[in-house]
Steps between C-alpha positions, in 0.01 A plus 500: 500500500744507210793286395780729382749353251855633457377656176162533341152568631363395839281188502193478719531271801131547577300707743506471877186475710367270767338302218812462285784455752586144602471381860809498726747242375356520148686599184524879506699592186475233228656511150794733564664407169764767421375757753773683690254680732140505616319833535169602655291787364153628578279423201127484424326204661482319169876541442671660202716378210801709616576693820322835512693640796843480659549190718436538872756226558749314279674185620815385319519126431871488430 
C-alpha cells in the first residue's frame, strides 16, 4: 500500500499479508499525515521503495 500526497513521491504504507494485516477492528491505515489517497500495487513480497506498477486501486481520502 502507498500513501499518495497531493504532490511529491508516494510513501510506503507497508505490505499486506495475513501476517502484516491487523485483526478486524484493528488500526488498518496508520500515519496518514498529508496523504490525499491510498493506493494498492502488486509488488515483490519484500516490498519496494517506490511503486513498480500502476495501482490496482486508489482510494481518495478527501
